[in-house]
C-alpha positions as CSV (number, residue, x, y, z in Angstrom):
1,M,-35.4,5.1,48.9
2,V,-36.2,7.2,45.9
3,L,-33.3,9.1,44.3
4,R,-34.0,12.8,43.9
5,I,-32.1,15.5,42.0
6,E,-31.2,17.3,45.2
7,D,-29.5,14.2,46.6
8,I,-27.0,14.0,43.7
9,R,-23.5,15.4,44.8
10,K,-20.1,15.3,43.3
11,P,-18.0,12.3,44.5
12,A,-15.7,12.9,47.4
13,G,-12.2,14.0,46.2
14,L,-13.4,14.9,42.7
15,K,-12.2,18.5,42.9
16,D,-8.9,19.0,44.8
17,K,-7.8,22.4,46.0
18,G,-5.0,23.8,43.8
19,K,-1.4,24.0,45.0
20,R,-0.7,27.4,46.6
21,K,2.6,28.3,45.1
22,G,4.9,31.2,46.1
23,R,3.6,31.4,49.7
24,G,6.8,31.4,51.6
25,V,9.7,28.9,52.2
26,G,7.8,27.1,54.9
27,S,5.1,26.0,52.5
28,G,7.4,23.7,50.5
29,R,6.4,25.6,47.3
30,G,7.9,28.9,48.1
31,K,10.8,30.9,46.6
32,T,11.0,29.4,43.1
33,S,7.5,28.0,43.3
34,G,8.5,24.6,41.9
35,R,10.1,26.0,38.7
36,G,13.7,25.3,39.6
37,H,16.5,27.9,39.0
38,K,16.9,29.9,35.8
39,G,16.1,28.7,32.3
40,A,13.2,29.4,30.0
41,K,10.6,27.5,32.0
42,S,11.4,29.4,35.2
43,R,10.5,32.8,33.7
44,S,7.0,34.2,33.5
45,G,5.5,33.6,30.1
46,G,8.3,31.0,29.3
47,G,7.9,27.3,28.8
48,V,6.2,27.4,25.4
49,Y,8.6,26.0,22.8
50,T,8.0,26.0,19.1
51,P,8.4,22.6,17.3
52,G,12.1,22.1,16.4
53,Y,13.5,24.4,19.1
54,E,16.6,22.8,20.6
55,G,17.4,25.2,23.5
56,G,19.5,27.6,21.5
57,Q,21.5,24.9,19.7
58,M,21.3,25.1,15.9
59,P,18.1,23.1,15.0
60,L,18.5,19.9,13.1
61,V,16.4,21.1,10.2
62,R,18.9,24.0,9.7
63,R,22.0,21.9,10.2
64,V,21.2,19.3,7.6
65,P,22.1,20.2,4.0
66,K,19.2,20.6,1.6
67,R,19.4,18.9,-1.8
68,G,17.2,17.8,-4.7
69,F,13.8,18.7,-5.9
70,T,10.3,17.3,-5.4
71,N,8.0,17.9,-8.3
72,K,4.6,18.5,-6.8
73,F,2.9,18.1,-10.2
74,K,4.3,14.6,-10.8
75,K,1.7,12.2,-12.3
76,E,1.7,8.8,-10.6
77,W,0.5,5.7,-12.5
78,N,-0.4,2.1,-12.0
79,I,2.0,0.5,-14.5
80,V,1.4,-2.9,-16.2
81,N,3.7,-4.3,-18.9
82,V,2.3,-6.2,-21.9
83,G,4.4,-9.3,-20.9
84,S,2.6,-9.6,-17.6
85,L,-0.8,-9.6,-19.4
86,Q,0.6,-12.6,-21.4
87,N,1.6,-14.4,-18.3
88,M,-1.7,-14.0,-16.5
89,E,-3.6,-17.3,-16.4
90,K,-7.1,-15.8,-16.1
91,V,-6.6,-13.8,-19.3
92,E,-7.7,-15.8,-22.4
93,G,-7.9,-14.6,-26.0
94,G,-10.7,-12.1,-26.7
95,A,-10.9,-11.1,-23.0
96,V,-11.4,-7.5,-21.9
97,V,-8.6,-6.3,-19.6
98,D,-9.3,-3.1,-17.7
99,K,-8.4,-1.5,-14.4
100,E,-11.2,-3.2,-12.4
101,F,-10.2,-6.6,-13.8
102,L,-6.5,-6.1,-12.8
103,L,-7.5,-4.8,-9.3
104,K,-9.6,-7.9,-8.7
105,S,-6.9,-10.3,-10.0
106,G,-4.4,-8.6,-7.6
107,V,-2.0,-7.2,-10.2
108,L,-2.8,-3.6,-9.1
109,K,-2.8,-2.4,-5.6
110,K,-3.8,1.3,-5.7
111,S,-7.3,1.9,-7.2
112,R,-7.0,5.7,-7.1
113,L,-4.1,5.8,-9.7
114,P,-4.8,5.7,-13.4
115,L,-3.6,2.7,-15.5
116,K,-0.8,2.9,-18.0
117,I,0.3,0.0,-20.2
118,L,3.9,-0.3,-21.2
119,G,5.5,-2.4,-24.0
120,K,8.0,-4.6,-22.2
121,G,7.5,-8.3,-23.1
122,K,5.7,-10.2,-25.8
123,L,1.9,-10.7,-26.3
124,D,0.4,-13.6,-28.3
125,K,-3.2,-13.3,-27.0
126,S,-5.8,-11.2,-28.8
127,L,-7.0,-8.8,-26.0
128,T,-9.1,-5.7,-25.7
129,V,-7.1,-3.6,-23.3
130,R,-8.7,-0.4,-21.7
131,A,-6.3,2.0,-19.9
132,R,-5.8,5.7,-19.4
133,A,-2.6,5.7,-21.5
134,F,-0.5,3.4,-23.6
135,S,3.2,3.6,-24.6
136,S,3.7,3.4,-28.4
137,G,5.4,0.0,-28.0
138,A,2.5,-1.4,-25.9
139,R,-0.1,-0.2,-28.5
140,K,1.9,-1.8,-31.3
141,A,2.3,-5.1,-29.4
142,I,-1.4,-5.3,-28.6
143,E,-2.5,-4.5,-32.2
144,E,0.1,-6.9,-33.7
145,A,-1.4,-9.7,-31.5
146,G,-4.9,-8.9,-33.0
147,G,-6.2,-7.0,-30.1
148,T,-7.4,-3.4,-29.5
149,A,-6.0,-0.7,-27.2
150,E,-8.8,1.5,-26.0
151,V,-8.1,4.8,-24.2
152,D,-10.3,5.0,-21.1
153,G,-10.9,8.7,-20.4
154,E,-12.8,8.3,-17.1
155,N,-14.8,11.5,-17.9
156,R,-11.7,13.5,-18.7
157,P,-10.9,15.1,-22.0
158,Q,-7.9,13.4,-23.8
159,T,-5.1,15.6,-25.1
160,A,-3.6,14.7,-28.5
161,V,-0.4,12.7,-28.2
162,K,2.5,13.9,-30.3
163,G,2.7,11.8,-33.5
164,S,-0.8,10.2,-33.1
165,K,-3.5,10.6,-35.7
166,S,-6.6,12.3,-34.4
167,A,-9.3,13.9,-36.4
């Protein structure tokens, strides 16, 4: 038998007839039409609650005291201390340490954040360290060990740091 387009029909029971509400007590869905007695969902146009509505009770978001402040302009950093560069086994004297190297070695987790080097700890290895920012202690520790601290701008203009010598 060849299947033709006129032979295709909807499967049996696909489209049920809707419940006929409000058609008398004997129908089983008369009087209140399955809405129960009173309350917002029993009214016409009722039953749509806004998020956080608690039935007339004072909502939780209004009961809880508000405190503190969140700075939406806060700058987040990947932070690495000079001492942790000293303790890394893969880093040898004369090596270049940058954000990509630290991500591969598992020191950093978030690749989207810029790298900042802080001065906690001691450094004996002569390293070339590239980062977006350095603390004054970190820059001093790297240069005292015979290395260089290079500011990696990532195509962004650098602003002059207070107390730094820039031409």
